[in-house]
N, CA, C and O atoms as a GROMACS GRO file, in nm:
protein
  592
    1MET      N    1   0.261  -1.127  -0.179
    1MET     CA    2   0.201  -1.001  -0.211
    1MET      C    3   0.042  -1.024  -0.199
    1MET      O    4  -0.006  -1.136  -0.213
    2SER      N    5  -0.030  -0.917  -0.175
    2SER     CA    6  -0.174  -0.925  -0.156
    2SER      C    7  -0.230  -0.884  -0.294
    2SER      O    8  -0.159  -0.844  -0.386
    3GLU      N    9  -0.363  -0.896  -0.299
    3GLU     CA   10  -0.441  -0.831  -0.410
    3GLU      C   11  -0.455  -0.688  -0.399
    3GLU      O   12  -0.449  -0.635  -0.288
    4ASP      N   13  -0.472  -0.618  -0.504
    4ASP     CA   14  -0.491  -0.473  -0.496
    4ASP      C   15  -0.624  -0.438  -0.437
    4ASP      O   16  -0.722  -0.510  -0.458
    5TYR      N   17  -0.630  -0.333  -0.366
    5TYR     CA   18  -0.757  -0.276  -0.317
    5TYR      C   19  -0.768  -0.141  -0.398
    5TYR      O   20  -0.684  -0.053  -0.377
    6GLU      N   21  -0.863  -0.123  -0.483
    6GLU     CA   22  -0.872  -0.004  -0.550
    6GLU      C   23  -0.960   0.086  -0.486
    6GLU      O   24  -1.065   0.047  -0.435
    7CYS      N   25  -0.921   0.218  -0.485
    7CYS     CA   26  -0.992   0.319  -0.401
    7CYS      C   27  -0.995   0.442  -0.471
    7CYS      O   28  -0.896   0.474  -0.537
    8ASP      N   29  -1.101   0.523  -0.468
    8ASP     CA   30  -1.113   0.662  -0.520
    8ASP      C   31  -1.080   0.756  -0.411
    8ASP      O   32  -1.146   0.756  -0.307
    9LEU      N   33  -0.980   0.838  -0.433
    9LEU     CA   34  -0.962   0.947  -0.326
    9LEU      C   35  -0.971   1.083  -0.396
    9LEU      O   36  -0.886   1.125  -0.475
   10ASP      N   37  -1.085   1.151  -0.358
   10ASP     CA   38  -1.124   1.274  -0.419
   10ASP      C   39  -1.107   1.273  -0.575
   10ASP      O   40  -1.042   1.359  -0.635
   11GLY      N   41  -1.169   1.170  -0.634
   11GLY     CA   42  -1.176   1.158  -0.776
   11GLY      C   43  -1.051   1.101  -0.849
   11GLY      O   44  -1.047   1.100  -0.972
   12ALA      N   45  -0.957   1.058  -0.779
   12ALA     CA   46  -0.838   0.994  -0.832
   12ALA      C   47  -0.834   0.858  -0.790
   12ALA      O   48  -0.863   0.829  -0.674
   13GLU      N   49  -0.800   0.766  -0.878
   13GLU     CA   50  -0.787   0.615  -0.848
   13GLU      C   51  -0.646   0.583  -0.786
   13GLU      O   52  -0.542   0.619  -0.840
   14TYR      N   53  -0.649   0.515  -0.674
   14TYR     CA   54  -0.530   0.469  -0.618
   14TYR      C   55  -0.554   0.324  -0.589
   14TYR      O   56  -0.666   0.277  -0.569
   15ASN      N   57  -0.435   0.249  -0.587
   15ASN     CA   58  -0.448   0.104  -0.559
   15ASN      C   59  -0.354   0.078  -0.438
   15ASN      O   60  -0.243   0.132  -0.433
   16PHE      N   61  -0.398  -0.004  -0.344
   16PHE     CA   62  -0.326  -0.026  -0.222
   16PHE      C   63  -0.302  -0.176  -0.221
   16PHE      O   64  -0.388  -0.256  -0.258
   17LEU      N   65  -0.177  -0.214  -0.177
   17LEU     CA   66  -0.150  -0.365  -0.159
   17LEU      C   67  -0.043  -0.385  -0.058
   17LEU      O   68   0.038  -0.295  -0.041
   18ILE      N   69  -0.035  -0.494   0.010
   18ILE     CA   70   0.057  -0.528   0.112
   18ILE      C   71   0.153  -0.621   0.050
   18ILE      O   72   0.112  -0.711  -0.023
   19LYS      N   73   0.288  -0.604   0.077
   19LYS     CA   74   0.390  -0.679   0.028
   19LYS      C   75   0.487  -0.703   0.146
   19LYS      O   76   0.494  -0.620   0.237
   20VAL      N   77   0.559  -0.813   0.145
   20VAL     CA   78   0.658  -0.847   0.240
   20VAL      C   79   0.779  -0.900   0.178
   20VAL      O   80   0.774  -0.978   0.083
   21PHE      N   81   0.902  -0.853   0.237
   21PHE     CA   82   1.030  -0.903   0.192
   21PHE      C   83   1.079  -0.990   0.314
   21PHE      O   84   1.110  -0.935   0.420
   22ASP      N   85   1.087  -1.115   0.298
   22ASP     CA   86   1.129  -1.212   0.410
   22ASP      C   87   1.266  -1.239   0.396
   22ASP      O   88   1.303  -1.299   0.295
   23TYR      N   89   1.348  -1.204   0.483
   23TYR     CA   90   1.483  -1.222   0.490
   23TYR      C   91   1.531  -1.342   0.589
   23TYR      O   92   1.648  -1.355   0.626
   24GLY      N   93   1.430  -1.424   0.625
   24GLY     CA   94   1.455  -1.537   0.711
   24GLY      C   95   1.453  -1.488   0.853
   24GLY      O   96   1.360  -1.529   0.924
   25THR      N   97   1.543  -1.403   0.907
   25THR     CA   98   1.542  -1.365   1.044
   25THR      C   99   1.454  -1.246   1.067
   25THR      O  100   1.414  -1.220   1.180
   26TYR      N  101   1.422  -1.173   0.964
   26TYR     CA  102   1.322  -1.062   0.980
   26TYR      C  103   1.254  -1.038   0.852
   26TYR      O  104   1.293  -1.089   0.747
   27LYS      N  105   1.147  -0.957   0.863
   27LYS     CA  106   1.065  -0.928   0.749
   27LYS      C  107   1.034  -0.777   0.735
   27LYS      O  108   1.007  -0.708   0.833
   28ASP      N  109   1.040  -0.732   0.617
   28ASP     CA  110   1.006  -0.590   0.594
   28ASP      C  111   0.875  -0.588   0.523
   28ASP      O  112   0.858  -0.641   0.414
   29TRP      N  113   0.786  -0.526   0.589
   29TRP     CA  114   0.644  -0.512   0.536
   29TRP      C  115   0.630  -0.368   0.468
   29TRP      O  116   0.680  -0.267   0.518
   30ILE      N  117   0.563  -0.365   0.360
   30ILE     CA  118   0.535  -0.240   0.292
   30ILE      C  119   0.392  -0.228   0.248
   30ILE      O  120   0.326  -0.327   0.216
   31LEU      N  121   0.347  -0.108   0.247
   31LEU     CA  122   0.212  -0.078   0.187
   31LEU      C  123   0.252  -0.008   0.052
   31LEU      O  124   0.314   0.098   0.052
   32LEU      N  125   0.214  -0.072  -0.057
   32LEU     CA  126   0.239  -0.011  -0.188
   32LEU      C  127   0.117   0.063  -0.237
   32LEU      O  128   0.007   0.009  -0.245
   33VAL      N  129   0.140   0.183  -0.267
   33VAL     CA  130   0.028   0.267  -0.322
   33VAL      C  131   0.063   0.308  -0.464
   33VAL      O  132   0.170   0.365  -0.487
   34SER      N  133  -0.025   0.278  -0.558
   34SER     CA  134   0.004   0.318  -0.702
   34SER      C  135  -0.118   0.397  -0.754
   34SER      O  136  -0.231   0.390  -0.708
   35SER      N  137  -0.075   0.475  -0.860
   35SER     CA  138  -0.178   0.562  -0.922
   35SER      C  139  -0.123   0.629  -1.051
   35SER      O  140  -0.002   0.642  -1.072
   36TYR      N  141  -0.215   0.667  -1.133
   36TYR     CA  142  -0.176   0.741  -1.249
   36TYR      C  143  -0.158   0.894  -1.211
   36TYR      O  144  -0.120   0.974  -1.297
   37TYR      N  145  -0.184   0.930  -1.096
   37TYR     CA  146  -0.182   1.059  -1.047
   37TYR      C  147  -0.049   1.074  -0.969
   37TYR      O  148  -0.005   0.980  -0.903
   38GLN      N  149   0.015   1.194  -0.975
   38GLN     CA  150   0.143   1.203  -0.929
   38GLN      C  151   0.161   1.184  -0.776
   38GLN      O  152   0.087   1.247  -0.700
   39ILE      N  153   0.250   1.107  -0.732
   39ILE     CA  154   0.280   1.086  -0.594
   39ILE      C  155   0.429   1.149  -0.572
   39ILE      O  156   0.526   1.106  -0.635
   40PRO      N  157   0.436   1.246  -0.485
   40PRO     CA  158   0.566   1.318  -0.474
   40PRO      C  159   0.670   1.235  -0.398
   40PRO      O  160   0.634   1.146  -0.321
   41ASP      N  161   0.798   1.262  -0.419
   41ASP     CA  162   0.914   1.189  -0.353
   41ASP      C  163   0.912   1.208  -0.206
   41ASP      O  164   0.985   1.135  -0.138
   42ASP      N  165   0.838   1.296  -0.149
   42ASP     CA  166   0.824   1.328  -0.004
   42ASP      C  167   0.692   1.300   0.046
   42ASP      O  168   0.650   1.358   0.146
   43ALA      N  169   0.621   1.213  -0.019
   43ALA     CA  170   0.478   1.186   0.016
   43ALA      C  171   0.455   1.134   0.154
   43ALA      O  172   0.545   1.068   0.207
   44LYS      N  173   0.345   1.158   0.215
   44LYS     CA  174   0.299   1.109   0.342
   44LYS      C  175   0.167   1.036   0.318
   44LYS      O  176   0.089   1.075   0.231
   45LEU      N  177   0.146   0.941   0.388
   45LEU     CA  178   0.010   0.869   0.395
   45LEU      C  179  -0.039   0.880   0.529
   45LEU      O  180   0.032   0.831   0.618
   46LEU      N  181  -0.150   0.936   0.561
   46LEU     CA  182  -0.214   0.947   0.692
   46LEU      C  183  -0.330   0.848   0.692
   46LEU      O  184  -0.415   0.848   0.603
   47ILE      N  185  -0.330   0.757   0.800
   47ILE     CA  186  -0.434   0.661   0.821
   47ILE      C  187  -0.500   0.707   0.953
   47ILE      O  188  -0.436   0.712   1.058
   48LYS      N  189  -0.627   0.738   0.944
   48LYS     CA  190  -0.706   0.767   1.069
   48LYS      C  191  -0.778   0.642   1.106
   48LYS      O  192  -0.853   0.588   1.025
   49LEU      N  193  -0.759   0.596   1.222
   49LEU     CA  194  -0.823   0.486   1.272
   49LEU      C  195  -0.967   0.515   1.328
   49LEU      O  196  -1.000   0.631   1.349
   50ARG      N  197  -1.047   0.418   1.351
   50ARG     CA  198  -1.186   0.457   1.402
   50ARG      C  199  -1.192   0.503   1.544
   50ARG      O  200  -1.297   0.546   1.592
   51ASN      N  201  -1.078   0.495   1.614
   51ASN     CA  202  -1.066   0.556   1.752
   51ASN      C  203  -1.000   0.695   1.734
   51ASN      O  204  -0.959   0.757   1.832
   52ASP      N  205  -0.991   0.742   1.616
   52ASP     CA  206  -0.932   0.885   1.584
   52ASP      C  207  -0.779   0.889   1.598
   52ASP      O  208  -0.719   0.995   1.580
   53GLU      N  209  -0.717   0.780   1.626
   53GLU     CA  210  -0.565   0.791   1.624
   53GLU      C  211  -0.515   0.792   1.484
   53GLU      O  212  -0.576   0.732   1.395
   54VAL      N  213  -0.407   0.858   1.463
   54VAL     CA  214  -0.351   0.876   1.323
   54VAL      C  215  -0.214   0.806   1.308
   54VAL      O  216  -0.122   0.830   1.386
   55ILE      N  217  -0.204   0.718   1.208
   55ILE     CA  218  -0.078   0.648   1.177
   55ILE      C  219  -0.032   0.739   1.064
   55ILE      O  220  -0.107   0.767   0.971
   56THR      N  221   0.097   0.786   1.073
   56THR     CA  222   0.164   0.857   0.959
   56THR      C  223   0.270   0.770   0.907
   56THR      O  224   0.363   0.730   0.978
   57LEU      N  225   0.255   0.739   0.768
   57LEU     CA  226   0.354   0.668   0.698
   57LEU      C  227   0.434   0.761   0.606
   57LEU      O  228   0.375   0.844   0.536
   58ASN      N  229   0.560   0.748   0.607
   58ASN     CA  230   0.646   0.835   0.526
   58ASN      C  231   0.693   0.743   0.404
   58ASN      O  232   0.730   0.627   0.420
   59VAL      N  233   0.687   0.805   0.284
   59VAL     CA  234   0.729   0.725   0.168
   59VAL      C  235   0.878   0.697   0.183
   59VAL      O  236   0.956   0.779   0.232
   60ASP      N  237   0.916   0.571   0.138
   60ASP     CA  238   1.050   0.537   0.127
   60ASP      C  239   1.111   0.555  -0.015
   60ASP      O  240   1.228   0.589  -0.038
   61ASN      N  241   1.015   0.528  -0.107
   61ASN     CA  242   1.067   0.528  -0.240
   61ASN      C  243   0.943   0.557  -0.339
   61ASN      O  244   0.833   0.510  -0.308
   62VAL      N  245   0.957   0.625  -0.445
   62VAL     CA  246   0.856   0.646  -0.543
   62VAL      C  247   0.920   0.616  -0.684
   62VAL      O  248   1.020   0.674  -0.727
   63SER      N  249   0.850   0.519  -0.751
   63SER     CA  250   0.898   0.484  -0.895
   63SER      C  251   0.798   0.533  -0.992
   63SER      O  252   0.677   0.523  -0.971
   64VAL      N  253   0.849   0.586  -1.097
   64VAL     CA  254   0.764   0.627  -1.210
   64VAL      C  255   0.802   0.552  -1.329
   64VAL      O  256   0.916   0.543  -1.375
   65GLY      N  257   0.685   0.495  -1.380
   65GLY     CA  258   0.697   0.415  -1.511
   65GLY      C  259   0.605   0.474  -1.612
   65GLY      O  260   0.527   0.564  -1.582
   66GLU      N  261   0.615   0.420  -1.742
   66GLU     CA  262   0.530   0.471  -1.840
   66GLU      C  263   0.445   0.359  -1.879
   66GLU      O  264   0.492   0.246  -1.891
   67VAL      N  265   0.317   0.385  -1.899
   67VAL     CA  266   0.217   0.284  -1.947
   67VAL      C  267   0.153   0.328  -2.082
   67VAL      O  268   0.118   0.445  -2.100
   68ASP      N  269   0.140   0.233  -2.172
   68ASP     CA  270   0.085   0.259  -2.304
   68ASP      C  271  -0.066   0.259  -2.291
   68ASP      O  272  -0.120   0.163  -2.235
   69VAL      N  273  -0.137   0.357  -2.336
   69VAL     CA  274  -0.277   0.363  -2.330
   69VAL      C  275  -0.332   0.390  -2.472
   69VAL      O  276  -0.288   0.483  -2.540
   70THR      N  277  -0.427   0.308  -2.514
   70THR     CA  278  -0.499   0.327  -2.644
   70THR      C  279  -0.638   0.363  -2.623
   70THR      O  280  -0.707   0.298  -2.544
   71SER      N  281  -0.683   0.461  -2.686
   71SER     CA  282  -0.828   0.497  -2.677
   71SER      C  283  -0.878   0.537  -2.818
   71SER      O  284  -0.806   0.529  -2.917
   72SER      N  285  -0.995   0.577  -2.822
   72SER     CA  286  -1.061   0.622  -2.955
   72SER      C  287  -0.992   0.748  -3.006
   72SER      O  288  -1.012   0.788  -3.120
   73PHE      N  289  -0.905   0.814  -2.917
   73PHE     CA  290  -0.832   0.933  -2.966
   73PHE      C  291  -0.700   0.907  -3.010
   73PHE      O  292  -0.631   0.999  -3.054
   74GLY      N  293  -0.652   0.776  -3.001
   74GLY     CA  294  -0.520   0.738  -3.046
   74GLY      C  295  -0.442   0.666  -2.920
   74GLY      O  296  -0.500   0.616  -2.823
   75TYR      N  297  -0.311   0.670  -2.940
   75TYR     CA  298  -0.217   0.602  -2.852
   75TYR      C  299  -0.136   0.704  -2.790
   75TYR      O  300  -0.092   0.800  -2.854
   76LYS      N  301  -0.113   0.686  -2.659
   76LYS     CA  302  -0.018   0.769  -2.590
   76LYS      C  303   0.046   0.698  -2.463
   76LYS      O  304  -0.002   0.595  -2.417
   77LYS      N  305   0.155   0.760  -2.411
   77LYS     CA  306   0.220   0.700  -2.291
   77LYS      C  307   0.179   0.798  -2.180
   77LYS      O  308   0.181   0.920  -2.194
   78ILE      N  309   0.143   0.731  -2.067
   78ILE     CA  310   0.116   0.809  -1.945
   78ILE      C  311   0.200   0.750  -1.835
   78ILE      O  312   0.234   0.632  -1.828
   79ASP      N  313   0.231   0.853  -1.741
   79ASP     CA  314   0.301   0.808  -1.615
   79ASP      C  315   0.223   0.726  -1.516
   79ASP      O  316   0.106   0.758  -1.493
   80HIS      N  317   0.276   0.625  -1.456
   80HIS     CA  318   0.230   0.554  -1.347
   80HIS      C  319   0.315   0.557  -1.229
   80HIS      O  320   0.433   0.525  -1.238
   81TYR      N  321   0.263   0.593  -1.120
   81TYR     CA  322   0.351   0.616  -0.998
   81TYR      C  323   0.319   0.496  -0.903
   81TYR      O  324   0.206   0.448  -0.891
   82ALA      N  325   0.433   0.451  -0.835
   82ALA     CA  326   0.421   0.350  -0.731
   82ALA      C  327   0.509   0.401  -0.614
   82ALA      O  328   0.628   0.430  -0.629
   83ALA      N  329   0.442   0.408  -0.493
   83ALA     CA  330   0.509   0.460  -0.376
   83ALA      C  331   0.514   0.342  -0.271
   83ALA      O  332   0.421   0.265  -0.251
   84VAL      N  333   0.630   0.339  -0.211
   84VAL     CA  334   0.654   0.229  -0.100
   84VAL      C  335   0.654   0.310   0.029
   84VAL      O  336   0.729   0.403   0.055
   85PHE      N  337   0.554   0.258   0.108
   85PHE     CA  338   0.540   0.311   0.252
   85PHE      C  339   0.569   0.196   0.347
   85PHE      O  340   0.486   0.105   0.359
   86PRO      N  341   0.682   0.197   0.417
   86PRO     CA  342   0.710   0.092   0.532
   86PRO      C  343   0.600   0.094   0.622
   86PRO      O  344   0.551   0.201   0.660
   87ILE      N  345   0.555  -0.025   0.662
   87ILE     CA  346   0.444  -0.041   0.761
   87ILE      C  347   0.491  -0.142   0.865
   87ILE      O  348   0.549  -0.244   0.828
   88TYR      N  349   0.469  -0.119   0.989
   88TYR     CA  350   0.516  -0.197   1.097
   88TYR      C  351   0.406  -0.291   1.158
   88TYR      O  352   0.287  -0.267   1.141
   89LEU      N  353   0.448  -0.393   1.227
   89LEU     CA  354   0.358  -0.486   1.296
   89LEU      C  355   0.266  -0.417   1.386
   89LEU      O  356   0.149  -0.455   1.393
   90SER      N  357   0.312  -0.313   1.461
   90SER     CA  358   0.219  -0.233   1.552
   90SER      C  359   0.112  -0.165   1.472
   90SER      O  360   0.002  -0.147   1.522
   91HIS      N  361   0.138  -0.125   1.347
   91HIS     CA  362   0.037  -0.068   1.262
   91HIS      C  363  -0.069  -0.168   1.229
   91HIS      O  364  -0.188  -0.143   1.244
   92PHE      N  365  -0.025  -0.278   1.185
   92PHE     CA  366  -0.121  -0.390   1.143
   92PHE      C  367  -0.208  -0.424   1.267
   92PHE      O  368  -0.328  -0.448   1.250
   93ASP      N  369  -0.155  -0.428   1.383
   93ASP     CA  370  -0.227  -0.460   1.505
   93ASP      C  371  -0.333  -0.349   1.536
   93ASP      O  372  -0.444  -0.379   1.580
   94LYS      N  373  -0.296  -0.223   1.512
   94LYS     CA  374  -0.400  -0.122   1.546
   94LYS      C  375  -0.508  -0.110   1.430
   94LYS      O  376  -0.623  -0.077   1.457
   95ILE      N  377  -0.467  -0.137   1.306
   95ILE     CA  378  -0.555  -0.143   1.198
   95ILE      C  379  -0.668  -0.264   1.226
   95ILE      O  380  -0.789  -0.247   1.209
   96ALA      N  381  -0.614  -0.377   1.266
   96ALA     CA  382  -0.692  -0.491   1.293
   96ALA      C  383  -0.792  -0.465   1.414
   96ALA      O  384  -0.906  -0.512   1.416
   97LYS      N  385  -0.743  -0.392   1.509
   97LYS     CA  386  -0.819  -0.371   1.640
   97LYS      C  387  -0.932  -0.265   1.618
   97LYS      O  388  -1.046  -0.282   1.662
   98PHE      N  389  -0.889  -0.149   1.542
   98PHE     CA  390  -0.966  -0.036   1.541
   98PHE      C  391  -1.045  -0.009   1.400
   98PHE      O  392  -1.155   0.047   1.397
   99GLY      N  393  -0.977  -0.052   1.288
   99GLY     CA  394  -1.026  -0.028   1.153
   99GLY      C  395  -0.982   0.104   1.105
   99GLY      O  396  -0.929   0.187   1.180
  100ILE      N  397  -1.006   0.124   0.979
  100ILE     CA  398  -0.964   0.248   0.913
  100ILE      C  399  -1.089   0.337   0.893
  100ILE      O  400  -1.189   0.293   0.836
  101LYS      N  401  -1.081   0.455   0.938
  101LYS     CA  402  -1.192   0.555   0.919
  101LYS      C  403  -1.157   0.645   0.792
  101LYS      O  404  -1.248   0.684   0.718
  102LYS      N  405  -1.031   0.676   0.769
  102LYS     CA  406  -1.003   0.775   0.669
  102LYS      C  407  -0.859   0.765   0.628
  102LYS      O  408  -0.772   0.730   0.709
  103VAL      N  409  -0.831   0.796   0.501
  103VAL     CA  410  -0.690   0.792   0.448
  103VAL      C  411  -0.677   0.921   0.376
  103VAL      O  412  -0.769   0.979   0.318
  104ARG      N  413  -0.542   0.965   0.385
  104ARG     CA  414  -0.511   1.092   0.311
  104ARG      C  415  -0.366   1.075   0.262
  104ARG      O  416  -0.277   1.031   0.335
  105ILE      N  417  -0.347   1.112   0.132
  105ILE     CA  418  -0.215   1.103   0.075
  105ILE      C  419  -0.184   1.238   0.022
  105ILE      O  420  -0.271   1.305  -0.033
  106SER      N  421  -0.062   1.280   0.037
  106SER     CA  422  -0.011   1.401  -0.016
  106SER      C  423   0.015   1.392  -0.176
  106SER      O  424   0.055   1.293  -0.237
  107THR      N  425  -0.013   1.506  -0.224
  107THR     CA  426   0.017   1.527  -0.367
  107THR      C  427   0.111   1.637  -0.379
  107THR      O  428   0.143   1.698  -0.277
  108PRO      N  429   0.163   1.671  -0.499
  108PRO     CA  430   0.265   1.779  -0.506
  108PRO      C  431   0.228   1.912  -0.447
  108PRO      O  432   0.315   1.982  -0.394
  109TYR      N  433   0.110   1.949  -0.452
  109TYR     CA  434   0.059   2.084  -0.399
  109TYR      C  435  -0.048   2.070  -0.292
  109TYR      O  436  -0.081   2.172  -0.232
  110SER      N  437  -0.104   1.956  -0.261
  110SER     CA  438  -0.221   1.951  -0.168
  110SER      C  439  -0.220   1.806  -0.106
  110SER      O  440  -0.118   1.748  -0.069
  111TYR      N  441  -0.347   1.756  -0.100
  111TYR     CA  442  -0.363   1.612  -0.069
  111TYR      C  443  -0.487   1.562  -0.122
  111TYR      O  444  -0.564   1.644  -0.173
  112ARG      N  445  -0.522   1.431  -0.117
  112ARG     CA  446  -0.641   1.368  -0.156
  112ARG      C  447  -0.667   1.275  -0.035
  112ARG      O  448  -0.580   1.215   0.028
  113ASP      N  449  -0.809   1.271  -0.010
  113ASP     CA  450  -0.843   1.178   0.109
  113ASP      C  451  -0.978   1.117   0.064
  113ASP      O  452  -1.044   1.146  -0.036
  114LYS      N  453  -1.006   1.021   0.165
  114LYS     CA  454  -1.130   0.941   0.146
  114LYS      C  455  -1.173   0.908   0.292
  114LYS      O  456  -1.088   0.868   0.371
  115THR      N  457  -1.305   0.923   0.330
  115THR     CA  458  -1.356   0.873   0.445
  115THR      C  459  -1.439   0.746   0.419
  115THR      O  460  -1.525   0.745   0.331
  116PHE      N  461  -1.415   0.647   0.490
  116PHE     CA  462  -1.482   0.514   0.482
  116PHE      C  463  -1.602   0.498   0.570
  116PHE      O  464  -1.593   0.511   0.692
  117ILE      N  465  -1.719   0.469   0.508
  117ILE     CA  466  -1.832   0.446   0.591
  117ILE      C  467  -1.813   0.309   0.667
  117ILE      O  468  -1.838   0.296   0.787
  118ALA      N  469  -1.766   0.206   0.585
  118ALA     CA  470  -1.732   0.082   0.640
  118ALA      C  471  -1.583   0.059   0.644
  118ALA      O  472  -1.514   0.134   0.574
  119ASN      N  473  -1.526  -0.032   0.715
  119ASN     CA  474  -1.391  -0.056   0.731
  119ASN      C  475  -1.326  -0.146   0.611
  119ASN      O  476  -1.254  -0.244   0.630
  120LEU      N  477  -1.362  -0.096   0.491
  120LEU     CA  478  -1.320  -0.180   0.380
  120LEU      C  479  -1.167  -0.189   0.352
  120LEU      O  480  -1.114  -0.298   0.326
  121LEU      N  481  -1.103  -0.081   0.356
  121LEU     CA  482  -0.953  -0.083   0.340
  121LEU      C  483  -0.891  -0.151   0.460
  121LEU      O  484  -0.803  -0.236   0.441
  122GLY      N  485  -0.930  -0.120   0.582
  122GLY     CA  486  -0.874  -0.190   0.693
  122GLY      C  487  -0.904  -0.335   0.691
  122GLY      O  488  -0.811  -0.410   0.720
  123SER      N  489  -1.021  -0.386   0.661
  123SER     CA  490  -1.037  -0.532   0.649
  123SER      C  491  -0.958  -0.592   0.546
  123SER      O  492  -0.910  -0.703   0.566
  124HIS      N  493  -0.935  -0.519   0.422
  124HIS     CA  494  -0.848  -0.568   0.321
  124HIS      C  495  -0.699  -0.587   0.367
  124HIS      O  496  -0.635  -0.689   0.339
  125ILE      N  497  -0.649  -0.483   0.438
  125ILE     CA  498  -0.508  -0.494   0.488
  125ILE      C  499  -0.490  -0.608   0.589
  125ILE      O  500  -0.389  -0.678   0.592
  126THR      N  501  -0.590  -0.622   0.670
  126THR     CA  502  -0.586  -0.721   0.778
  126THR      C  503  -0.588  -0.863   0.717
  126THR      O  504  -0.506  -0.949   0.747
  127THR      N  505  -0.692  -0.882   0.627
  127THR     CA  506  -0.697  -1.009   0.562
  127THR      C  507  -0.574  -1.041   0.483
  127THR      O  508  -0.526  -1.154   0.492
  128SER      N  509  -0.520  -0.947   0.405
  128SER     CA  510  -0.407  -0.960   0.332
  128SER      C  511  -0.282  -1.008   0.404
  128SER      O  512  -0.207  -1.095   0.359
  129LYS      N  513  -0.267  -0.947   0.514
  129LYS     CA  514  -0.151  -0.981   0.610
  129LYS      C  515  -0.167  -1.118   0.661
  129LYS      O  516  -0.069  -1.191   0.674
  130LYS      N  517  -0.296  -1.159   0.694
  130LYS     CA  518  -0.318  -1.298   0.750
  130LYS      C  519  -0.290  -1.400   0.634
  130LYS      O  520  -0.233  -1.506   0.660
  131HIS      N  521  -0.328  -1.371   0.511
  131HIS     CA  522  -0.294  -1.463   0.404
  131HIS      C  523  -0.146  -1.477   0.378
  131HIS      O  524  -0.092  -1.585   0.356
  132ILE      N  525  -0.082  -1.358   0.384
  132ILE     CA  526   0.063  -1.371   0.360
  132ILE      C  527   0.137  -1.439   0.474
  132ILE      O  528   0.232  -1.513   0.447
  133ASP      N  529   0.101  -1.420   0.587
  133ASP     CA  530   0.155  -1.487   0.716
  133ASP      C  531   0.130  -1.634   0.692
  133ASP      O  532   0.223  -1.712   0.717
  134LYS      N  533   0.017  -1.682   0.646
  134LYS     CA  534  -0.019  -1.813   0.628
  134LYS      C  535   0.076  -1.883   0.527
  134LYS      O  536   0.129  -1.992   0.548
  135ARG      N  537   0.091  -1.808   0.419
  135ARG     CA  538   0.184  -1.869   0.305
  135ARG      C  539   0.318  -1.875   0.355
  135ARG      O  540   0.385  -1.974   0.325
  136LEU      N  541   0.375  -1.772   0.437
  136LEU     CA  542   0.512  -1.774   0.476
  136LEU      C  543   0.521  -1.892   0.579
  136LEU      O  544   0.621  -1.963   0.574
  137ALA      N  545   0.428  -1.917   0.667
  137ALA     CA  546   0.442  -2.024   0.759
  137ALA      C  547   0.456  -2.168   0.697
  137ALA      O  548   0.514  -2.259   0.757
  138THR      N  549   0.400  -2.181   0.578
  138THR     CA  550   0.409  -2.309   0.506
  138THR      C  551   0.520  -2.313   0.403
  138THR      O  552   0.540  -2.415   0.338
  139THR      N  553   0.591  -2.203   0.388
  139THR     CA  554   0.702  -2.212   0.290
  139THR      C  555   0.834  -2.236   0.359
  139THR      O  556   0.866  -2.170   0.458
  140ARG      N  557   0.909  -2.332   0.306
  140ARG     CA  558   1.035  -2.371   0.361
  140ARG      C  559   1.140  -2.271   0.319
  140ARG      O  560   1.150  -2.235   0.201
  141HIS      N  561   1.218  -2.225   0.415
  141HIS     CA  562   1.326  -2.123   0.380
  141HIS      C  563   1.456  -2.211   0.360
  141HIS      O  564   1.490  -2.289   0.450
  142LYS      N  565   1.520  -2.200   0.254
  142LYS     CA  566   1.639  -2.264   0.225
  142LYS      C  567   1.757  -2.173   0.223
  142LYS      O  568   1.753  -2.071   0.154
  143SER      N  569   1.858  -2.202   0.291
  143SER     CA  570   1.976  -2.127   0.296
  143SER      C  571   2.057  -2.134   0.160
  143SER      O  572   2.051  -2.234   0.090
  144ILE      N  573   2.128  -2.030   0.130
  144ILE     CA  574   2.200  -2.020  -0.004
  144ILE      C  575   2.314  -2.123  -0.005
  144ILE      O  576   2.365  -2.158  -0.111
  145ASP      N  577   2.355  -2.171   0.116
  145ASP     CA  578   2.464  -2.268   0.129
  145ASP      C  579   2.406  -2.410   0.118
  145ASP      O  580   2.481  -2.501   0.082
  146GLU      N  581   2.288  -2.433   0.143
  146GLU     CA  582   2.229  -2.566   0.139
  146GLU      C  583   2.228  -2.638   0.007
  146GLU      O  584   2.179  -2.584  -0.093
  147ASP      N  585   2.280  -2.757   0.006
  147ASP     CA  586   2.287  -2.839  -0.111
  147ASP      C  587   2.371  -2.781  -0.222
  147ASP      O  588   2.347  -2.812  -0.339
  148PHE      N  589   2.478  -2.692  -0.187
  148PHE     CA  590   2.556  -2.632  -0.281
  148PHE      C  591   2.662  -2.733  -0.324
  148PHE      O  592   2.746  -2.702  -0.409
   0.00000   0.00000   0.00000
């Protein structure tokens, strides 16, 4: 799993991170997006590359958990949303080659977006994938039957 990349989309804070599930013969890569702002069950994430091509990621799953928050006004529980967006190797290749110009995520009634002056999110995604690939290459995969 990568480090979080924190990003403000139209005044709402979102965190982006890359995660992989390694099944030995294949890997499932996901872009995990989390926020205290509602992410709908049918969310879409649009990634506009610097060559103006758009990558559309459809949400696979949204989890809602509660987080305890204490402030000067007292204690309360607030919802925290985590959305799983499958992302493919071809997407990583395009992000590495062209960079990210803009992202947009759907909300229950509209969307939030951010235009990047620099390729900050794209660089984070590319670097995170390289780090994960490096760790996977040096990790020995052991069969469930081995040494049983």
